[in-house]
TORTI-703236 format. One record per residue (C-alpha): z, x, y; residue number from 1. Coordinates in steps of 0.1 Angstrom, whole numbers, plus 5000, padded with zeros to 4 digits. Layout:
<site><c3>Z</c3><c1>X</c1><c2>Y</c2><n>NUM</n></site>
...
This chain:
<site><c3>4655</c3><c1>5105</c1><c2>4763</c2><n>1</n></site>
<site><c3>4631</c3><c1>5101</c1><c2>4794</c2><n>2</n></site>
<site><c3>4607</c3><c1>5083</c1><c2>4770</c2><n>3</n></site>
<site><c3>4632</c3><c1>5059</c1><c2>4763</c2><n>4</n></site>
<site><c3>4642</c3><c1>5051</c1><c2>4798</c2><n>5</n></site>
<site><c3>4606</c3><c1>5049</c1><c2>4810</c2><n>6</n></site>
<site><c3>4600</c3><c1>5024</c1><c2>4780</c2><n>7</n></site>
<site><c3>4631</c3><c1>5006</c1><c2>4793</c2><n>8</n></site>
<site><c3>4620</c3><c1>5004</c1><c2>4828</c2><n>9</n></site>
<site><c3>4587</c3><c1>4991</c1><c2>4816</c2><n>10</n></site>
<site><c3>4604</c3><c1>4962</c1><c2>4797</c2><n>11</n></site>
<site><c3>4622</c3><c1>4954</c1><c2>4826</c2><n>12</n></site>
<site><c3>4596</c3><c1>4951</c1><c2>4850</c2><n>13</n></site>
<site><c3>4578</c3><c1>4926</c1><c2>4825</c2><n>14</n></site>
<site><c3>4612</c3><c1>4907</c1><c2>4824</c2><n>15</n></site>
<site><c3>4624</c3><c1>4915</c1><c2>4788</c2><n>16</n></site>
<site><c3>4654</c3><c1>4897</c1><c2>4781</c2><n>17</n></site>
<site><c3>4670</c3><c1>4924</c1><c2>4761</c2><n>18</n></site>
<site><c3>4662</c3><c1>4950</c1><c2>4787</c2><n>19</n></site>
<site><c3>4675</c3><c1>4924</c1><c2>4816</c2><n>20</n></site>
<site><c3>4709</c3><c1>4925</c1><c2>4794</c2><n>21</n></site>
<site><c3>4710</c3><c1>4960</c1><c2>4796</c2><n>22</n></site>
<site><c3>4709</c3><c1>4962</c1><c2>4834</c2><n>23</n></site>
<site><c3>4736</c3><c1>4932</c1><c2>4833</c2><n>24</n></site>
<site><c3>4760</c3><c1>4955</c1><c2>4812</c2><n>25</n></site>
<site><c3>4754</c3><c1>4984</c1><c2>4835</c2><n>26</n></site>
<site><c3>4762</c3><c1>4963</c1><c2>4866</c2><n>27</n></site>
<site><c3>4792</c3><c1>4952</c1><c2>4852</c2><n>28</n></site>
<site><c3>4806</c3><c1>4986</c1><c2>4841</c2><n>29</n></site>
<site><c3>4796</c3><c1>4999</c1><c2>4878</c2><n>30</n></site>
<site><c3>4816</c3><c1>4970</c1><c2>4894</c2><n>31</n></site>
<site><c3>4844</c3><c1>4980</c1><c2>4871</c2><n>32</n></site>
<site><c3>4841</c3><c1>5016</c1><c2>4879</c2><n>33</n></site>
<site><c3>4842</c3><c1>5010</c1><c2>4916</c2><n>34</n></site>
<site><c3>4873</c3><c1>4985</c1><c2>4913</c2><n>35</n></site>
<site><c3>4892</c3><c1>5013</c1><c2>4896</c2><n>36</n></site>
<site><c3>4881</c3><c1>5037</c1><c2>4922</c2><n>37</n></site>
<site><c3>4889</c3><c1>5014</c1><c2>4950</c2><n>38</n></site>
<site><c3>4923</c3><c1>5010</c1><c2>4933</c2><n>39</n></site>
<site><c3>4932</c3><c1>5045</c1><c2>4932</c2><n>40</n></site>
<site><c3>4915</c3><c1>5054</c1><c2>4963</c2><n>41</n></site>
<site><c3>4943</c3><c1>5072</c1><c2>4985</c2><n>42</n></site>
<site><c3>4960</c3><c1>5085</c1><c2>4955</c2><n>43</n></site>
<site><c3>4962</c3><c1>5117</c1><c2>4933</c2><n>44</n></site>
<site><c3>4946</c3><c1>5095</c1><c2>4906</c2><n>45</n></site>
<site><c3>4912</c3><c1>5095</c1><c2>4928</c2><n>46</n></site>
<site><c3>4907</c3><c1>5131</c1><c2>4922</c2><n>47</n></site>
<site><c3>4920</c3><c1>5128</c1><c2>4885</c2><n>48</n></site>
<site><c3>4896</c3><c1>5101</c1><c2>4878</c2><n>49</n></site>
<site><c3>4863</c3><c1>5120</c1><c2>4891</c2><n>50</n></site>
<site><c3>4875</c3><c1>5148</c1><c2>4871</c2><n>51</n></site>
<site><c3>4879</c3><c1>5129</c1><c2>4839</c2><n>52</n></site>
<site><c3>4845</c3><c1>5111</c1><c2>4847</c2><n>53</n></site>
<site><c3>4827</c3><c1>5143</c1><c2>4853</c2><n>54</n></site>
<site><c3>4839</c3><c1>5160</c1><c2>4823</c2><n>55</n></site>
<site><c3>4830</c3><c1>5128</c1><c2>4800</c2><n>56</n></site>
<site><c3>4794</c3><c1>5128</c1><c2>4816</c2><n>57</n></site>
<site><c3>4788</c3><c1>5164</c1><c2>4810</c2><n>58</n></site>
<site><c3>4800</c3><c1>5160</c1><c2>4772</c2><n>59</n></site>
<site><c3>4781</c3><c1>5129</c1><c2>4766</c2><n>60</n></site>
<site><c3>4746</c3><c1>5143</c1><c2>4779</c2><n>61</n></site>
<site><c3>4754</c3><c1>5176</c1><c2>4757</c2><n>62</n></site>
<site><c3>4763</c3><c1>5155</c1><c2>4727</c2><n>63</n></site>
<site><c3>4731</c3><c1>5132</c1><c2>4732</c2><n>64</n></site>
<site><c3>4706</c3><c1>5160</c1><c2>4742</c2><n>65</n></site>
<site><c3>4716</c3><c1>5191</c1><c2>4722</c2><n>66</n></site>
<site><c3>4733</c3><c1>5174</c1><c2>4690</c2><n>67</n></site>
<site><c3>4705</c3><c1>5150</c1><c2>4685</c2><n>68</n></site>
<site><c3>4680</c3><c1>5175</c1><c2>4692</c2><n>69</n></site>
<site><c3>4692</c3><c1>5204</c1><c2>4667</c2><n>70</n></site>
<site><c3>4707</c3><c1>5175</c1><c2>4643</c2><n>71</n></site>
<site><c3>4744</c3><c1>5189</c1><c2>4650</c2><n>72</n></site>
<site><c3>4760</c3><c1>5163</c1><c2>4625</c2><n>73</n></site>
<site><c3>4795</c3><c1>5174</c1><c2>4630</c2><n>74</n></site>
<site><c3>4796</c3><c1>5172</c1><c2>4667</c2><n>75</n></site>
<site><c3>4783</c3><c1>5139</c1><c2>4664</c2><n>76</n></site>
<site><c3>4808</c3><c1>5129</c1><c2>4640</c2><n>77</n></site>
<site><c3>4837</c3><c1>5141</c1><c2>4658</c2><n>78</n></site>
<site><c3>4826</c3><c1>5126</c1><c2>4692</c2><n>79</n></site>
<site><c3>4840</c3><c1>5091</c1><c2>4687</c2><n>80</n></site>
<site><c3>4872</c3><c1>5109</c1><c2>4678</c2><n>81</n></site>
<site><c3>4871</c3><c1>5130</c1><c2>4712</c2><n>82</n></site>
<site><c3>4865</c3><c1>5096</c1><c2>4732</c2><n>83</n></site>
<site><c3>4896</c3><c1>5080</c1><c2>4720</c2><n>84</n></site>
<site><c3>4916</c3><c1>5112</c1><c2>4726</c2><n>85</n></site>
<site><c3>4903</c3><c1>5110</c1><c2>4761</c2><n>86</n></site>
<site><c3>4915</c3><c1>5075</c1><c2>4764</c2><n>87</n></site>
<site><c3>4950</c3><c1>5083</c1><c2>4755</c2><n>88</n></site>
<site><c3>4950</c3><c1>5111</c1><c2>4778</c2><n>89</n></site>
<site><c3>4938</c3><c1>5090</c1><c2>4807</c2><n>90</n></site>
<site><c3>4967</c3><c1>5063</c1><c2>4799</c2><n>91</n></site>
<site><c3>4992</c3><c1>5093</c1><c2>4803</c2><n>92</n></site>
<site><c3>4975</c3><c1>5107</c1><c2>4836</c2><n>93</n></site>
<site><c3>4970</c3><c1>5078</c1><c2>4851</c2><n>94</n></site>
<site><c3>5005</c3><c1>5061</c1><c2>4843</c2><n>95</n></site>
<site><c3>5019</c3><c1>5057</c1><c2>4879</c2><n>96</n></site>
<site><c3>4988</c3><c1>5038</c1><c2>4890</c2><n>97</n></site>
<site><c3>4988</c3><c1>5017</c1><c2>4858</c2><n>98</n></site>
<site><c3>5023</c3><c1>5007</c1><c2>4863</c2><n>99</n></site>
<site><c3>5019</c3><c1>5000</c1><c2>4900</c2><n>100</n></site>
<site><c3>4985</c3><c1>4978</c1><c2>4889</c2><n>101</n></site>
<site><c3>5006</c3><c1>4960</c1><c2>4863</c2><n>102</n></site>
<site><c3>5037</c3><c1>4956</c1><c2>4887</c2><n>103</n></site>
<site><c3>5013</c3><c1>4937</c1><c2>4909</c2><n>104</n></site>
<site><c3>4995</c3><c1>4918</c1><c2>4886</c2><n>105</n></site>
<site><c3>5028</c3><c1>4905</c1><c2>4867</c2><n>106</n></site>
<site><c3>5051</c3><c1>4899</c1><c2>4897</c2><n>107</n></site>
<site><c3>5025</c3><c1>4880</c1><c2>4923</c2><n>108</n></site>
<site><c3>5027</c3><c1>4843</c1><c2>4925</c2><n>109</n></site>
<site><c3>4995</c3><c1>4825</c1><c2>4916</c2><n>110</n></site>
<site><c3>5007</c3><c1>4795</c1><c2>4936</c2><n>111</n></site>
<site><c3>5013</c3><c1>4791</c1><c2>4973</c2><n>112</n></site>
<site><c3>5047</c3><c1>4790</c1><c2>4980</c2><n>113</n></site>
<site><c3>5065</c3><c1>4762</c1><c2>5004</c2><n>114</n></site>
<site><c3>5060</c3><c1>4760</c1><c2>5044</c2><n>115</n></site>
<site><c3>5083</c3><c1>4785</c1><c2>5058</c2><n>116</n></site>
<site><c3>5096</c3><c1>4789</c1><c2>5096</c2><n>117</n></site>
<site><c3>5073</c3><c1>4819</c1><c2>5096</c2><n>118</n></site>
<site><c3>5069</c3><c1>4821</c1><c2>5136</c2><n>119</n></site>
<site><c3>5107</c3><c1>4819</c1><c2>5143</c2><n>120</n></site>
<site><c3>5111</c3><c1>4850</c1><c2>5118</c2><n>121</n></site>
<site><c3>5082</c3><c1>4869</c1><c2>5134</c2><n>122</n></site>
<site><c3>5098</c3><c1>4861</c1><c2>5169</c2><n>123</n></site>
<site><c3>5130</c3><c1>4879</c1><c2>5162</c2><n>124</n></site>
<site><c3>5115</c3><c1>4906</c1><c2>5143</c2><n>125</n></site>
<site><c3>5091</c3><c1>4913</c1><c2>5170</c2><n>126</n></site>
<site><c3>5123</c3><c1>4912</c1><c2>5199</c2><n>127</n></site>
<site><c3>5141</c3><c1>4937</c1><c2>5176</c2><n>128</n></site>
<site><c3>5113</c3><c1>4961</c1><c2>5169</c2><n>129</n></site>
<site><c3>5104</c3><c1>4960</c1><c2>5210</c2><n>130</n></site>
<site><c3>5140</c3><c1>4970</c1><c2>5216</c2><n>131</n></site>
<site><c3>5143</c3><c1>4997</c1><c2>5188</c2><n>132</n></site>
<site><c3>5109</c3><c1>5010</c1><c2>5200</c2><n>133</n></site>
<site><c3>5120</c3><c1>5013</c1><c2>5234</c2><n>134</n></site>
<site><c3>5151</c3><c1>5032</c1><c2>5227</c2><n>135</n></site>
<site><c3>5137</c3><c1>5054</c1><c2>5198</c2><n>136</n></site>
<site><c3>5160</c3><c1>5039</c1><c2>5170</c2><n>137</n></site>
<site><c3>5147</c3><c1>5043</c1><c2>5137</c2><n>138</n></site>
<site><c3>5143</c3><c1>5013</c1><c2>5114</c2><n>139</n></site>
<site><c3>5126</c3><c1>5004</c1><c2>5085</c2><n>140</n></site>
<site><c3>5118</c3><c1>4965</c1><c2>5076</c2><n>141</n></site>
<site><c3>5100</c3><c1>4950</c1><c2>5045</c2><n>142</n></site>
<site><c3>5090</c3><c1>4914</c1><c2>5044</c2><n>143</n></site>
<site><c3>5085</c3><c1>4903</c1><c2>5010</c2><n>144</n></site>
<site><c3>5051</c3><c1>4881</c1><c2>5002</c2><n>145</n></site>
<site><c3>5041</c3><c1>4871</c1><c2>4967</c2><n>146</n></site>
<site><c3>5055</c3><c1>4903</c1><c2>4948</c2><n>147</n></site>
<site><c3>5092</c3><c1>4899</c1><c2>4944</c2><n>148</n></site>
<site><c3>5113</c3><c1>4926</c1><c2>4956</c2><n>149</n></site>
<site><c3>5146</c3><c1>4917</c1><c2>4935</c2><n>150</n></site>
<site><c3>5145</c3><c1>4948</c1><c2>4917</c2><n>151</n></site>
<site><c3>5145</c3><c1>4968</c1><c2>4951</c2><n>152</n></site>
<site><c3>5171</c3><c1>4946</c1><c2>4968</c2><n>153</n></site>
<site><c3>5193</c3><c1>4951</c1><c2>4936</c2><n>154</n></site>
<site><c3>5202</c3><c1>4985</c1><c2>4950</c2><n>155</n></site>
<site><c3>5213</c3><c1>4976</c1><c2>4985</c2><n>156</n></site>
<site><c3>5237</c3><c1>4960</c1><c2>5001</c2><n>157</n></site>
<site><c3>5230</c3><c1>4919</c1><c2>4995</c2><n>158</n></site>
<site><c3>5235</c3><c1>4900</c1><c2>5031</c2><n>159</n></site>
<site><c3>5214</c3><c1>4867</c1><c2>5027</c2><n>160</n></site>
<site><c3>5215</c3><c1>4863</c1><c2>5065</c2><n>161</n></site>
<site><c3>5196</c3><c1>4843</c1><c2>5089</c2><n>162</n></site>
<site><c3>5170</c3><c1>4869</c1><c2>5107</c2><n>163</n></site>
<site><c3>5180</c3><c1>4877</c1><c2>5139</c2><n>164</n></site>
<site><c3>5174</c3><c1>4905</c1><c2>5167</c2><n>165</n></site>
<site><c3>5208</c3><c1>4910</c1><c2>5170</c2><n>166</n></site>
<site><c3>5215</c3><c1>4913</c1><c2>5132</c2><n>167</n></site>
<site><c3>5186</c3><c1>4938</c1><c2>5129</c2><n>168</n></site>
<site><c3>5194</c3><c1>4960</c1><c2>5161</c2><n>169</n></site>
<site><c3>5232</c3><c1>4962</c1><c2>5145</c2><n>170</n></site>
<site><c3>5219</c3><c1>4973</c1><c2>5111</c2><n>171</n></site>
<site><c3>5198</c3><c1>5002</c1><c2>5126</c2><n>172</n></site>
<site><c3>5221</c3><c1>5011</c1><c2>5154</c2><n>173</n></site>
<site><c3>5228</c3><c1>5049</c1><c2>5149</c2><n>174</n></site>
<site><c3>5264</c3><c1>5056</c1><c2>5131</c2><n>175</n></site>
<site><c3>5262</c3><c1>5020</c1><c2>5114</c2><n>176</n></site>
<site><c3>5269</c3><c1>5020</c1><c2>5076</c2><n>177</n></site>
<site><c3>5238</c3><c1>5003</c1><c2>5068</c2><n>178</n></site>
<site><c3>5214</c3><c1>5021</c1><c2>5092</c2><n>179</n></site>
<site><c3>5198</c3><c1>5048</c1><c2>5066</c2><n>180</n></site>
<site><c3>5172</c3><c1>5034</c1><c2>5044</c2><n>181</n></site>
<site><c3>5155</c3><c1>4998</c1><c2>5048</c2><n>182</n></site>
<site><c3>5159</c3><c1>4961</c1><c2>5053</c2><n>183</n></site>
<site><c3>5145</c3><c1>4935</c1><c2>5030</c2><n>184</n></site>
<site><c3>5134</c3><c1>4899</c1><c2>5044</c2><n>185</n></site>
<site><c3>5128</c3><c1>4875</c1><c2>5017</c2><n>186</n></site>
<site><c3>5119</c3><c1>4839</c1><c2>5023</c2><n>187</n></site>
<site><c3>5126</c3><c1>4843</c1><c2>5061</c2><n>188</n></site>
<site><c3>5160</c3><c1>4855</c1><c2>5055</c2><n>189</n></site>
<site><c3>5175</c3><c1>4892</c1><c2>5055</c2><n>190</n></site>
<site><c3>5182</c3><c1>4895</c1><c2>5016</c2><n>191</n></site>
<site><c3>5197</c3><c1>4931</c1><c2>5020</c2><n>192</n></site>
<site><c3>5201</c3><c1>4963</c1><c2>5038</c2><n>193</n></site>
<site><c3>5206</c3><c1>5000</c1><c2>5032</c2><n>194</n></site>
<site><c3>5178</c3><c1>4996</c1><c2>5002</c2><n>195</n></site>
<site><c3>5163</c3><c1>5027</c1><c2>4988</c2><n>196</n></site>
<site><c3>5125</c3><c1>5023</c1><c2>4992</c2><n>197</n></site>
<site><c3>5100</c3><c1>5044</c1><c2>4967</c2><n>198</n></site>
<site><c3>5085</c3><c1>5074</c1><c2>4982</c2><n>199</n></site>
<site><c3>5050</c3><c1>5074</c1><c2>4984</c2><n>200</n></site>
<site><c3>5032</c3><c1>5108</c1><c2>4968</c2><n>201</n></site>
<site><c3>4995</c3><c1>5100</c1><c2>4985</c2><n>202</n></site>
<site><c3>4979</c3><c1>5130</c1><c2>4995</c2><n>203</n></site>
<site><c3>4962</c3><c1>5113</c1><c2>5023</c2><n>204</n></site>
<site><c3>4993</c3><c1>5108</c1><c2>5046</c2><n>205</n></site>
<site><c3>4997</c3><c1>5129</c1><c2>5076</c2><n>206</n></site>
<site><c3>5018</c3><c1>5157</c1><c2>5068</c2><n>207</n></site>
<site><c3>5039</c3><c1>5152</c1><c2>5099</c2><n>208</n></site>
<site><c3>5054</c3><c1>5120</c1><c2>5088</c2><n>209</n></site>
<site><c3>5089</c3><c1>5119</c1><c2>5076</c2><n>210</n></site>
<site><c3>5104</c3><c1>5101</c1><c2>5049</c2><n>211</n></site>
<site><c3>5107</c3><c1>5066</c1><c2>5067</c2><n>212</n></site>
<site><c3>5071</c3><c1>5063</c1><c2>5068</c2><n>213</n></site>
<site><c3>5063</c3><c1>5077</c1><c2>5032</c2><n>214</n></site>
<site><c3>5091</c3><c1>5051</c1><c2>5021</c2><n>215</n></site>
<site><c3>5071</c3><c1>5023</c1><c2>5038</c2><n>216</n></site>
<site><c3>5040</c3><c1>5035</c1><c2>5023</c2><n>217</n></site>
<site><c3>5054</c3><c1>5037</c1><c2>4990</c2><n>218</n></site>
<site><c3>5067</c3><c1>5001</c1><c2>4988</c2><n>219</n></site>
<site><c3>5036</c3><c1>4989</c1><c2>5000</c2><n>220</n></site>
<site><c3>5019</c3><c1>5006</c1><c2>4972</c2><n>221</n></site>
<site><c3>5038</c3><c1>4991</c1><c2>4944</c2><n>222</n></site>
<site><c3>5040</c3><c1>4954</c1><c2>4961</c2><n>223</n></site>
<site><c3>5024</c3><c1>4933</c1><c2>4985</c2><n>224</n></site>
<site><c3>5050</c3><c1>4938</c1><c2>5011</c2><n>225</n></site>
<site><c3>5045</c3><c1>4943</c1><c2>5047</c2><n>226</n></site>
<site><c3>5067</c3><c1>4972</c1><c2>5060</c2><n>227</n></site>
<site><c3>5074</c3><c1>4976</c1><c2>5095</c2><n>228</n></site>
<site><c3>5082</c3><c1>5011</c1><c2>5105</c2><n>229</n></site>
<site><c3>5099</c3><c1>5024</c1><c2>5140</c2><n>230</n></site>
<site><c3>5098</c3><c1>5062</c1><c2>5145</c2><n>231</n></site>
<site><c3>5131</c3><c1>5077</c1><c2>5155</c2><n>232</n></site>
<site><c3>5112</c3><c1>5106</c1><c2>5172</c2><n>233</n></site>
<site><c3>5087</c3><c1>5088</c1><c2>5195</c2><n>234</n></site>
<site><c3>5095</c3><c1>5051</c1><c2>5191</c2><n>235</n></site>
<site><c3>5059</c3><c1>5046</c1><c2>5176</c2><n>236</n></site>
<site><c3>5054</c3><c1>5010</c1><c2>5157</c2><n>237</n></site>
<site><c3>5038</c3><c1>5012</c1><c2>5123</c2><n>238</n></site>
<site><c3>5027</c3><c1>4986</c1><c2>5097</c2><n>239</n></site>
<site><c3>5022</c3><c1>4997</c1><c2>5061</c2><n>240</n></site>
<site><c3>5002</c3><c1>4974</c1><c2>5038</c2><n>241</n></site>
<site><c3>4985</c3><c1>4980</c1><c2>5006</c2><n>242</n></site>
<site><c3>4992</c3><c1>5017</c1><c2>5006</c2><n>243</n></site>
<site><c3>4979</c3><c1>5022</c1><c2>5043</c2><n>244</n></site>
<site><c3>4995</c3><c1>5028</c1><c2>5074</c2><n>245</n></site>
<site><c3>4985</c3><c1>5012</c1><c2>5106</c2><n>246</n></site>
<site><c3>4994</c3><c1>5031</c1><c2>5136</c2><n>247</n></site>
<site><c3>5005</c3><c1>5033</c1><c2>5168</c2><n>248</n></site>
<site><c3>5009</c3><c1>4997</c1><c2>5172</c2><n>249</n></site>
<site><c3>5022</c3><c1>4975</c1><c2>5202</c2><n>250</n></site>
<site><c3>5047</c3><c1>4947</c1><c2>5197</c2><n>251</n></site>
<site><c3>5021</c3><c1>4923</c1><c2>5206</c2><n>252</n></site>
<site><c3>4994</c3><c1>4940</c1><c2>5183</c2><n>253</n></site>
<site><c3>5022</c3><c1>4939</c1><c2>5154</c2><n>254</n></site>
<site><c3>5030</c3><c1>4902</c1><c2>5161</c2><n>255</n></site>
<site><c3>4995</c3><c1>4890</c1><c2>5155</c2><n>256</n></site>
<site><c3>4991</c3><c1>4914</c1><c2>5125</c2><n>257</n></site>
<site><c3>5020</c3><c1>4897</c1><c2>5108</c2><n>258</n></site>
<site><c3>5012</c3><c1>4861</c1><c2>5116</c2><n>259</n></site>
<site><c3>4976</c3><c1>4866</c1><c2>5102</c2><n>260</n></site>
<site><c3>4990</c3><c1>4884</c1><c2>5070</c2><n>261</n></site>
<site><c3>5019</c3><c1>4855</c1><c2>5067</c2><n>262</n></site>
<site><c3>4996</c3><c1>4827</c1><c2>5071</c2><n>263</n></site>
<site><c3>5005</c3><c1>4816</c1><c2>5106</c2><n>264</n></site>
<site><c3>4976</c3><c1>4817</c1><c2>5128</c2><n>265</n></site>
<site><c3>4981</c3><c1>4839</c1><c2>5161</c2><n>266</n></site>
<site><c3>4985</c3><c1>4821</c1><c2>5193</c2><n>267</n></site>
<site><c3>4957</c3><c1>4829</c1><c2>5219</c2><n>268</n></site>
<site><c3>4968</c3><c1>4856</c1><c2>5245</c2><n>269</n></site>
<site><c3>4954</c3><c1>4877</c1><c2>5271</c2><n>270</n></site>
<site><c3>4971</c3><c1>4908</c1><c2>5259</c2><n>271</n></site>
<site><c3>4947</c3><c1>4930</c1><c2>5236</c2><n>272</n></site>
<site><c3>4953</c3><c1>4936</c1><c2>5200</c2><n>273</n></site>
<site><c3>4943</c3><c1>4971</c1><c2>5197</c2><n>274</n></site>
<site><c3>4970</c3><c1>4998</c1><c2>5194</c2><n>275</n></site>
<site><c3>4979</c3><c1>5019</c1><c2>5226</c2><n>276</n></site>
<site><c3>4986</c3><c1>5055</c1><c2>5222</c2><n>277</n></site>
<site><c3>5020</c3><c1>5056</c1><c2>5232</c2><n>278</n></site>
<site><c3>5046</c3><c1>5026</c1><c2>5238</c2><n>279</n></site>
<site><c3>5061</c3><c1>5024</c1><c2>5269</c2><n>280</n></site>
<site><c3>5099</c3><c1>5040</c1><c2>5267</c2><n>281</n></site>
<site><c3>5124</c3><c1>5033</c1><c2>5291</c2><n>282</n></site>
<site><c3>5145</c3><c1>5061</c1><c2>5301</c2><n>283</n></site>
<site><c3>5180</c3><c1>5064</c1><c2>5291</c2><n>284</n></site>
<site><c3>5194</c3><c1>5060</c1><c2>5327</c2><n>285</n></site>
<site><c3>5178</c3><c1>5024</c1><c2>5326</c2><n>286</n></site>
<site><c3>5192</c3><c1>5014</c1><c2>5291</c2><n>287</n></site>
<site><c3>5221</c3><c1>4989</c1><c2>5285</c2><n>288</n></site>
<site><c3>5252</c3><c1>5001</c1><c2>5267</c2><n>289</n></site>
<site><c3>5258</c3><c1>4977</c1><c2>5238</c2><n>290</n></site>
<site><c3>5243</c3><c1>4976</c1><c2>5205</c2><n>291</n></site>
<site><c3>5225</c3><c1>4942</c1><c2>5217</c2><n>292</n></site>
<site><c3>5208</c3><c1>4958</c1><c2>5245</c2><n>293</n></site>
<site><c3>5217</c3><c1>4993</c1><c2>5248</c2><n>294</n></site>
<site><c3>5201</c3><c1>5028</c1><c2>5239</c2><n>295</n></site>
<site><c3>5223</c3><c1>5057</c1><c2>5220</c2><n>296</n></site>
<site><c3>5232</c3><c1>5087</c1><c2>5239</c2><n>297</n></site>
<site><c3>5221</c3><c1>5109</c1><c2>5214</c2><n>298</n></site>
<site><c3>5200</c3><c1>5100</c1><c2>5181</c2><n>299</n></site>
<site><c3>5196</c3><c1>5120</c1><c2>5149</c2><n>300</n></site>
<site><c3>5160</c3><c1>5133</c1><c2>5146</c2><n>301</n></site>
<site><c3>5143</c3><c1>5116</c1><c2>5115</c2><n>302</n></site>
């Protein structure tokens, strides 16, 4: 086998077209494996794929080196059937990841949508998030992009209302009938509230994160939506995107991230984009006393 590799390398150095074709094939295979690993990164499928790849590599070496050396014809005969069985097992094992990828591929739009009043929506959203963070009121808000969230919206309470800070503050006010679960913003309008988001089973998430953050990451794993989270315990602001959680963020930092990702160039500002360790939290003694400008006297834990 080593003689074969040495012969191939010598032909490659001489510019043999056949050797160059083999090199191109290996590069394509490597790019494909890298794309799969990048897609599965942060999920249980990544460790499973590494295990399957190690097993196939070991079996292939055994078959090629041992079976061919000792002329084990039966092993050589059943090896293709083993590979086909391993392929079927991989389809079952990676079913959640494959489903997620097909959902993204099938639901994503290929043509850019019409221009929308993104800045006004972001302004209202940031105003609401600032208030909710200051008063430690939990919130979960998803902004739809190219992947449609109609299947998720169907399980919630449909609203089709204009995005406003007062509406979002009222929805997430503790004790409100819609404050549990999440809100979907589609086409710059509040499409639904009290929406149940899918929970992420990623092993890379911090164990201290509650169901609200896992729901944000879960929806971002199955779509290209941007999901804003406000912690009920400490008021920290987070943004989930592509299965990753950016935290903690300041309101200004969140604004710039949303404007860049939603296609509106951020306006120059002196305030830094980097997140601070803790957002400023006003004491309850200075908090107003109405849903539009108030903090609750007692808030349930996340």
